[in-house]
Structures are given as C-alpha cells and as structure tokens.
C-alpha positions in Angstrom: 76.3 112.4 99.1 77.1 109.0 97.4 79.4 108.6 94.3 79.7 105.6 92.1 83.0 105.6 89.7 83.8 103.2 87.3 86.8 102.1 85.0 85.0 100.6 82.2 86.0 99.8 78.8 90.1 100.0 80.0 92.4 97.4 81.1 92.0 97.0 84.8 87.9 97.6 85.0 86.9 98.4 88.7 84.1 100.1 90.7 84.0 102.2 93.6 81.5 103.6 95.9 82.4 106.5 98.1 79.8 107.6 100.9 80.3 111.7 102.3 84.1 111.8 100.8 84.9 108.0 102.7 85.7 105.4 100.4 83.4 102.4 101.6 83.9 99.6 99.0 86.1 99.3 95.4 87.0 96.3 93.3 88.7 95.7 90.1 86.1 93.8 88.6 88.8 91.0 87.4 88.6 89.4 90.9 84.5 88.3 90.2 85.6 87.2 86.7 88.3 85.2 87.6 90.0 87.2 84.2 93.0 89.3 84.9 93.4 93.0 83.7 89.9 92.1 82.7 88.3 95.4 80.6 84.7 94.9 80.1 81.7 96.6 81.9 82.4 95.6 85.9 79.1 95.2 86.3 79.9 92.7 89.1 82.2 95.3 91.1 79.0 98.0 90.7 76.9 95.5 92.5 79.1 94.2 95.0 79.8 98.3 95.9 75.9 99.4 95.9 75.4 96.1 98.1 78.4 96.8 101.0 75.4 100.0 101.1 72.6 98.2 101.0 71.4 101.0 98.1 70.4 100.6 94.9 71.8 102.3 91.9 68.6 104.8 91.6 70.3 106.2 95.2 73.4 107.1 93.9 73.8 110.8 94.0 76.6 111.1 91.3 78.6 108.4 88.9 82.1 109.5 88.2 83.0 107.8 84.9 87.3 107.4 84.7 87.1 108.9 81.0 86.2 111.9 79.0 85.9 110.8 74.9 85.5 114.8 74.5 89.0 115.2 76.2 91.9 116.7 73.5 89.5 115.9 70.9 91.6 118.8 68.4 94.9 116.7 69.2 93.0 113.5 68.1 91.7 115.0 65.1 95.0 116.4 64.2 96.5 112.8 64.7 94.4 111.2 62.6 94.9 114.0 59.4 98.7 113.6 60.2 98.3 109.8 59.9 95.8 109.2 57.3 94.8 105.8 55.8 96.5 103.6 58.8 95.7 106.0 61.3 92.4 105.9 60.3 92.4 102.5 62.2 93.6 103.3 65.3 91.1 105.9 65.7 88.4 103.9 64.7 89.5 101.0 67.5 89.8 103.7 69.8 86.2 105.4 68.8 84.3 102.8 69.1 85.8 101.7 72.9 84.6 105.6 73.2 81.3 104.8 72.2 81.0 102.0 74.7 82.0 104.6 77.3 79.8 107.5 76.1 76.8 105.6 76.6 77.3 103.7 79.7 73.7 105.1 81.3 72.3 102.0 79.0 74.7 99.2 80.7 73.5 100.5 83.8 69.9 100.7 82.7 70.7 97.6 82.1 71.9 96.2 85.2 69.5 98.2 87.5 65.9 98.9 85.4 66.1 102.6 85.9 66.0 104.6 82.8 69.3 105.7 81.1 67.4 109.2 80.8 67.4 109.1 84.9 70.5 108.0 84.7 72.7 109.9 82.3 72.7 113.6 84.2 74.0 112.0 87.2 76.8 110.9 84.8 80.3 112.7 85.2 83.4 111.8 82.4 86.2 112.7 84.6 89.5 112.3 82.1 91.9 109.5 82.7 94.5 111.1 84.5 93.0 113.4 86.2 91.1 110.2 87.8 94.9 109.0 88.4 96.0 112.3 89.6 92.6 112.6 92.1 93.5 108.9 92.9 96.6 109.7 94.7 96.0 113.7 95.7 92.6 113.5 97.6 93.4 109.8 98.7 96.7 111.5 101.0 97.1 113.8 104.0 99.0 116.6 102.2 97.0 119.7 101.9 99.4 120.7 98.8 101.2 118.6 97.1 103.0 118.3 93.5 101.0 115.6 91.1 102.4 113.2 88.5 100.3 110.9 86.7 102.5 108.3 84.1 101.4 105.5 82.1 100.9 103.9 79.2 97.9 106.7 78.0 94.6 107.1 78.6 92.6 110.3 76.8 95.4 110.6 73.8 97.9 111.4 77.2 100.3 109.9 78.6 101.8 111.7 81.4 100.7 114.8 83.4 101.8 116.8 86.0 99.7 119.5 88.4 99.5 120.6 91.5 96.7 119.9 94.5 95.3 122.1 97.1 93.3 120.9 99.7 89.9 120.0 97.3 91.5 121.3 93.9 93.4 120.2 91.3 95.6 122.6 88.5 96.8 120.7 85.5 100.5 122.1 84.8 101.2 120.4 81.7 100.7 117.1 79.9 102.3 114.5 77.2 100.0 113.9 74.0 99.8 110.1 72.7 101.8 108.1 71.4 104.7 109.4 73.0 104.5 107.3 76.3 106.4 105.6 79.5 104.4 103.4 79.5 104.9 102.4 75.5 108.6 102.6 76.1 108.7 100.2 78.8 106.1 98.0 77.4 108.2 97.9 74.2 111.4 96.1 76.1 109.4 94.0 77.8 108.2 93.3 75.1 111.5 92.6 73.4 112.8 90.7 76.6 110.6 87.8 76.0 107.2 89.2 77.9 104.5 89.1 75.7 101.3 89.9 78.0 99.7 92.5 79.1 101.0 93.6 82.7 104.3 91.9 82.2 106.5 94.3 83.2 107.0 93.5 86.6 109.3 90.9 85.2 111.8 93.1 84.1 112.0 94.8 87.4 112.3 91.5 88.8 115.1 90.6 86.0 117.1 93.8 86.2 119.0 93.0 89.7 120.6 90.1 87.6 122.1 92.3 85.3 124.8 95.5 84.7 122.9 99.0 83.3 125.5 98.6 80.3 122.9 99.8 77.5 122.2 103.0 79.0 123.5 105.3 76.7 122.3 103.5 73.9 118.9 104.0 75.3 119.2 107.9 75.3 118.6 107.6 72.0 114.8 106.1 72.2 113.6 108.6 74.9 115.4 111.9 75.1 114.8 114.3 78.4 113.2 117.9 77.9 114.5 121.0 79.6 111.1 122.0 80.5 111.0 118.1 83.1 109.2 116.4 80.7 110.6 114.1 77.4 110.1 113.3 73.7 111.0 109.9 72.3 112.7 109.1 68.4 109.9 107.9 66.6 111.7 105.4 64.9 111.8 103.0 67.6 108.2 102.3 67.3 105.9 100.9 65.1 103.9 103.4 63.3 100.6 105.3 63.9 98.6 102.9 61.9 98.8 99.9 64.2 96.7 99.7 67.2 98.4 99.8 70.1 95.9 98.4 72.7 92.6 96.4 71.6 90.0 94.5 73.9 88.5 91.6 71.9 84.8 90.2 72.4 86.3 88.5 76.0 87.1 91.8 77.5 91.4 90.5 77.7 93.2 93.4 76.8 95.9 92.4 74.5 99.0 94.9 73.2 100.5 93.9 69.7 104.0 94.1 69.0 104.8 98.0 70.3 108.4 98.2 69.1 109.5 98.5 65.2 112.3 96.9 62.6 114.6 99.6 63.6 114.3 98.9 67.2 115.8 95.1 66.4 118.8 96.8 64.4 119.7 98.9 66.9 119.3 96.0 70.1 119.3 92.7 68.5 116.6 90.5 67.3 113.5 89.9 70.0 113.6 86.8 72.5 111.4 84.3 71.3 109.1 82.3 73.5 110.7 79.7 75.4 114.4 81.2 74.5 117.1 81.3 77.0 117.1 84.3 79.2 120.7 85.7 78.7 123.3 87.8 79.9 122.4 90.2 77.3 118.7 90.1 78.2 119.5 90.5 81.9 121.9 93.5 81.6 119.3 95.5 78.8 116.7 94.3 82.2 118.9 96.7 84.2 119.4 99.3 81.4 115.8 99.7 80.7 114.8 100.1 84.9 117.9 102.5 85.3 116.8 104.6 82.5 113.1 104.5 83.6 114.4 105.8 87.0 116.6 108.3 85.5 113.5 109.9 83.5 111.4 109.4 86.7 113.9 111.7 88.5 113.9 114.4 85.9 110.8 114.7 86.0 109.7 115.2 89.8 112.7 117.2 90.4 112.1 119.5 87.9 108.4 119.5 89.4 109.6 120.3 92.4 112.0 123.0 91.6 108.8 124.2 89.5 106.3 124.3 92.2 108.6 124.5 95.3 106.3 121.9 97.4 107.8 119.2 99.2 104.5 116.4 99.1 104.5 114.7 96.2 101.8 112.3 95.0 101.9 109.8 92.0 99.9 107.6 90.5 99.4 105.8 87.0 100.4 102.3 85.6 104.2 103.4 85.9 103.6 104.6 89.7 103.2 100.5 89.9 107.7 100.5 89.8 107.9 100.1 93.4 111.9 100.1 92.4 112.1 103.5 90.9 109.1 104.5 93.9 112.1 103.2 96.9 114.5 105.4 95.4 112.3 109.0 94.0 113.3 110.5 97.7 116.7 110.0 97.9 117.2 111.3 94.5 115.0 115.0 94.6 114.4 117.8 96.9 110.4 116.4 97.5 110.2 115.2 101.8 107.2 113.4 101.5 105.4 110.9 98.9 102.2 109.5 98.7 100.9 106.5 96.0 97.3 104.6 96.3 97.2 101.1 96.7 95.6 101.1 93.1 98.0 103.6 91.2 97.1 101.4 88.5 94.3 102.1 86.1 91.7 99.7 88.7 91.9 103.3 90.3 90.6 104.8 88.1 86.9 104.7 90.0 88.0 105.5 93.3 90.2 108.6 91.6 87.1 109.8 89.5 84.8 109.5 91.9 86.9 111.6 94.4 87.5 114.1 91.9 83.9 114.8 91.4 83.2 114.9 94.9 86.0 117.5 96.2 87.0 119.4 92.6 83.5 119.6 91.0 81.3 119.6 93.7 84.1 121.4 95.7 83.2 119.1 99.1 85.9 118.7 101.5 88.7 116.0 101.6 87.6 112.9 103.6 90.6 111.5 105.7 93.7 109.9 104.2 93.2 106.7 102.8 96.4 104.1 104.7 93.9 101.0 104.5 93.3 98.7 100.9 91.1 96.8 102.6 88.1 97.5 101.0 86.9 94.3 99.0 85.0 91.6 99.7 84.4 90.2 103.4 83.2 86.6 105.3 81.8 85.9 108.3 82.7 83.1 110.3 79.4 81.5 109.9 79.6 81.9 105.7 83.3 80.3 106.0 81.8 77.5 107.9 78.8 77.1 105.9 80.6 76.4 102.7 83.2 74.1 104.5 80.5 72.0 105.8 79.0 72.2 102.6 82.0 70.4 100.7 82.9 68.2 103.5 86.0 69.5 104.3 87.3 69.1 108.1 88.4 72.5 110.0 88.9 73.1 113.5 88.0 76.7 114.7 90.7 78.7 116.8 90.0 82.0 118.2 92.3 84.9 119.5 96.0 84.5 120.8 95.3 80.3 120.0 95.1 81.2 116.6 97.9 83.3 116.2 100.3 80.7 118.1 99.1 77.7 116.5 99.6 79.3 112.9 103.0 80.9 113.6 104.2 77.5 114.6 102.9 76.1 110.9 105.3 78.7 109.8 108.3 78.2 111.7 107.6 74.6 111.0 108.1 75.0 107.1 104.2 75.3 106.6 103.0 77.4 103.7 99.9 79.1 104.5 96.9 80.3 102.7 95.9 83.6 105.3 92.1 84.7 104.0 91.2 87.6 106.3 88.8 90.3 106.2 88.2 92.7 103.5 90.2 91.6 100.3 93.0 94.6 98.8 92.3 97.2 96.2 95.3 97.1 93.9 97.1 94.6 92.7 99.3 93.8 95.7 98.3 91.5 98.6 98.8 92.9 101.9 97.5 90.2 104.5 94.4 90.2 103.8 94.4 87.6 100.8 97.8 86.5 100.9 100.1 83.1 101.0 103.0 83.2 103.8 106.0 81.5 104.5 109.0 81.8 106.7 111.6 85.0 106.1 114.3 82.9 107.0 114.2 80.1 104.8 117.0 79.9 101.9 115.2 77.7 100.3 111.3 79.1 101.0 111.4 81.0 97.3 112.0 77.1 95.9 109.5 75.8 98.1 106.9 78.5 97.2 107.8 77.6 93.4 107.2 74.2 93.8 104.2 73.9 96.5 102.5 76.8 94.4 103.8 79.5 92.1 105.3 77.8 89.4 106.9 81.0 88.6 110.5 82.6 87.3 112.9 82.0 89.0 114.2 86.0 89.3 110.9 87.0 90.6 111.3 88.2 94.3 109.1 87.4 97.0 108.1 90.1 99.3 108.5 91.1 103.0 105.6 92.3 105.3 107.6 93.6 108.2 105.6 95.4 111.8 105.7 99.2 110.9 108.2 99.7 114.3 110.7 97.8 113.0 111.2 99.2 109.8 114.8 101.3 111.0 115.7 97.8 111.8 116.1 96.0 108.5 116.2 99.1 105.5 118.1 101.7 105.2 115.3 103.8 104.5 112.4 104.6 106.8 109.2 105.5 104.9 105.7 104.0 105.4 105.2 101.8 103.2 101.4 100.2 103.5 100.3 99.3 100.2 104.3 97.3 99.5 104.5 100.7 97.2 108.4 100.9 97.3 111.9 98.8 97.1 114.5 99.5 99.5 117.5 98.5 100.3 117.8 95.6 103.3 120.3 96.1 105.5 124.1 94.0 105.1 123.7 92.2 108.4 120.3 91.2 107.7 120.7 89.3 104.7 121.1 86.1 106.3 118.6 86.5 108.5 116.0 86.9 105.9 117.3 85.6 102.8 113.5 84.4 101.6 112.4 88.4 100.8 115.8 89.3 100.0 116.9 90.1 96.4 120.2 89.4 94.4 120.8 92.8 94.6 120.2 93.2 98.4 116.8 94.7 98.3 112.9 94.0 99.3 109.5 95.2 98.4 107.8 95.6 101.9 105.1 96.4 103.4 105.1 98.1 106.4 102.4 96.4 108.5 100.3 99.2 110.9 99.1 97.8 114.2 95.7 99.5 113.5 95.0 99.2 110.1 95.9 95.5 110.1 95.1 94.4 113.5 94.9 90.7 113.0 98.1 90.1 110.0 100.1 92.2 112.7 99.1 89.9 115.5 100.2 87.0 113.4 104.1 88.6 112.1 104.2 89.5 115.8 103.0 85.8 117.4 106.1 85.1 115.0 108.3 87.6 116.2 108.0 86.5 119.8 109.3 83.1 119.3 111.8 83.8 116.0 113.2 87.6 117.2 112.3 88.2 113.6 109.1 90.6 112.9 108.4 89.8 109.1 106.6 87.1 107.4 107.3 86.1 103.4 104.3 87.4 101.8 103.2 86.5 98.0 99.8 87.0 96.3 97.1 84.3 97.1 96.6 83.0 93.6 97.7 80.4 91.3 97.9 82.2 87.4 94.9 84.0 88.4 93.1 86.9 90.0 93.9 87.0 93.8 91.4 84.8 95.7 88.4 86.9 96.2 85.8 84.0 98.0 86.5 80.8 100.6 85.0 78.7 97.5 88.0 79.9 95.1 90.8 79.9 98.0 90.0 76.6 99.4 90.4 75.0 95.5 93.6 77.2 95.2 94.5 75.3 98.3 92.9 71.9 97.4 94.9 71.9 94.1 98.3 73.4 95.0 100.8 71.7 97.7 99.8 74.4 100.6 99.9 73.1 104.0 97.4 75.2 105.8 94.4 77.5 105.0 93.1 79.9 107.9 90.0 81.5 106.6 89.0 84.3 109.9 89.0 81.3 112.3 88.6 78.9 110.8 92.0 76.5 110.0 92.6 73.5 107.4 95.0 71.7 107.1 96.1 68.9 104.9 
C-alpha cells in the first residue's frame, strides 16, 4: 500500500511517501525551488517522492493532505461573527488559502495527466495538528505515549494534546486560534528586530547573552491555566482584523507585525532595522526563552499527571526550540521523549500519511524512525559526470583513505563541504549536507563566518558527537539523532571544544549512530583517532539559502565562498 503525504499552501510545503508503513522518501519543496520556507504546491517534492518508488501518481493508493478545511468550522464562524468587518479580512484570506487546499486534485491532475475525478476519492484531509501528532507518535518507538503539538496555528488550533496507543491517537484537548505560544514567541522575535518568517531561532541563540530579568513582567502576556494549558492577554497583540500570515504569488510566507501599541507601552520601543542589540534586548530574549520553557514544562507536567504515562512525543514549530527540549525530561516526570527530524510544518506531509495508514486504515505501525536521510541522493558516476562537465579538477578517494585525507584537512584548519548520501528531511544538517570544521579551534566561529556564513556573532555552531561518547562530554545522556536538544557541556570540556560550546556552556548536539550515519561516523572517528576528540563542528551546507540539494548547488556554494574542500561522495575538490 502506497500513501503520498502533502503539506501544501502552507509554510515549509513538502511531500512524503510511505509504502506498507515504511517512510521511503520525504523532502521540503524549498530544496528544489531554492526559496526558504516556500509555501506553494510542492510539485517537485511530489515528483521526487514518486520517482524514488519508480511509480506514477495513479499507482498511489491514498493521498493525505495535512489540512482539513472542515476542522472547527463552527468556531471559525463564531470567530467571524465576533470580529465583524476587519475580522472578515482575516477569514477571507484564510478561506482563499483553504479553497486551494480543498481543490488539490486539480493540481495533482495537472502534474500527472490523471483526471481529477479519479484522484479526488483517494484524498484524505487530516487536521494540521493531528498530522503533527502523527509525525511524532507513529514514528516513535513507543507503544503508548502522551502527545503534544504546539505551534503558531493551523486549522484554527495552536496547541493540541492527546494520547497515542498502538495505531490510534486520541485528542484530549486543544487551544483555539488566535491564542498561541508560537505567536507569542514570534511577537517578541519581531520586537527584538528579527522580522522574517522563521527568525525565532535567533532569539534562542541570543538568550544566553542576557539575564531573564523580565519573566514576571511577561507573565501578564500569557497566563497558565489550571487545566495544564494557557490563555493570553489580547491587549498585547494586534486585533483580529489584521491578517497574521499571508502567502503572496511568490509563495513566500510573510508575517505582519503581531504585537500591539500596548505591547510597546509595556516593553518599550521595538528594535528597528540595523539598530544596536543592547543588553536590554539580550535580557528580554533570555526572559522570553525562560518563560517559554516554563510554559512548556507546565503543559507537559500536567499532561503526565493526566495520562500517567512515561513516554512523551512532541511536534509543531515550537518543538524546534531545542533549548527547551533539552530541559523537558529534567523538569517533568516523563522518562522518554521523541521529537521527529521535521517537527515543524514540513513534517505535516509525513504525519498526514502516517495518520491515514495507521489511524484511518488501521494498519500496524512501522519501525521507529531514527534516520532523517530521506531526500535526494547522487551516485559517484553522476557526480563525476557533473564535475567533468564543469571542467572541475577532482580526485577520487575511497574508504579509509578518504576519511584519513579529510580528517587531516580538518585538523589543519580546513573548512569542509560534506555532501553524502540522502539529504536530510527537516531544517538541520545532520552530516549529509553539512559544512564541517575542527571544534577545538577557538577561532572556528570567526573562520566560518568570515569564509561562508556571514551571520550574527551570537548564533552558535553545533557539535556532532559519536553516540557512545555523549556521557563523556555532556551533563545529560539521551539519544539525540536529529540535533533536537541542547544539553550542558561538562565544564572540563569547555576548553577542549570551544568552537561548539555556547556562551552559557551548552551545545545543540547530534548523537551520531554508526548504523544510521555510517560514512559520517567514520569521518568523525578518523578525527577522533588523531585528536582524541570524537566531535566535529557541524553547520548546514548553505549560504543564506536553503540547504544545498544537488552537486551543482554544492559546487556553486563552494566556489562563491572561501571553503577549503568539497567532498561529494568519493570525489574531493580542493582550491
């Protein structure tokens, strides 16, 4: 049985395909369009998924769409009645987007040549947050778990809690739009001078440079409720007459200003473009991050008490807050936590497909997913042919000789573009499309920013560590396959790996497994044998663009930056 999952006309549009419960391929459309957070119809991602199974659309049994226009329809109408005039603008904008989602059979017909009448009966609309819950639970190793989906909003919901047992998910409660942790965090992100969709990670990176002095003041913005959820003070946010997120003809998500004039009365004037980041801004970032952590702990601890379960699965945009994720098990009574590689909206495609397979069709669960490598792949022959077509000099090296050569380059201050196997599904490079450097260098961050990244100095770089060495370097030991958690680094290791130790002594680690990432593991191990350090600095292979997806994009990034070496499968290109 083959199921195609789609996230369309929503930020981070994507496609995923499963066969008999096994995830075969998944990718964000932005990897093909080269536009970050692209939000249109994921035509290229769909074609990629079909090609991976060597099938055409007519051979797909079911099509899952991670949106349900009928979800909470009564509450949407009530919202419109309560917000006449201006509120109509918001709803009309959303209904226009919903209409596109409701007629996806026409787009699928266009790209396949199959009649829309044949396609339509195969389509299942799966509510946004149920898709998130499914992407976490049905991909997890747990037979039973408490579930949390938490983000900006989708299908008129911003937060959903539930329970997963076997191949079933039961929703326990939810919070309606517009009340939202995601909107709360984005509002402060905008206030701190980071206006673009997806800039929230910058606040997370800035937070350790400040003190959480304003947490009590923030408590007036969002208020915890006794049922383990929350509400908010509407005065801090723009009124319902304003559209929250829009998608233009270019399919780039745009978030208008979310915070109100009252917000600025209470917290001061928002930081303008190009204005200095003051200590106040850093302290505010620290306060917002600390409060968000407290809110997440409040939700999950009540969820644990309510369910009595020991396993927790989380997805949604707020689940990308790796700093909070790293503290969850230490601050509640859950014992195990699973977060998928694409916890954000791209994961909706995979989640909706799994929901149809497990929940609707009542099929047995597949194996737990610990690999994010479901994207594009290129053979040595394809790479060599491409390099020759561009008249690029390269050398081909195999096995231990390759790892020995590249690890020597890393030790000698080399910055390496590492392009191997299938691309990652999700926002983080995990050793398939990565830029690598020596974590022992005190100047590594400056080196990378000067040669390639040119990004804010407060943003940290991440350590990829061999799985079995995590207890030696980190205060907590959990399996972290997708770089989804931040842990404190042991103090005695600060000076050993300064390039990946953030200002607060933490690191957003990826625990590298020998079976899941064999080539990446071997490279790190070669570096370990020479240096005694089982870690490499890992950042995404890109330069202010989506992560590279093809050899052409990798080479172009290499040539326009000051990267020292490019390694694509067994082919090595040097300056």
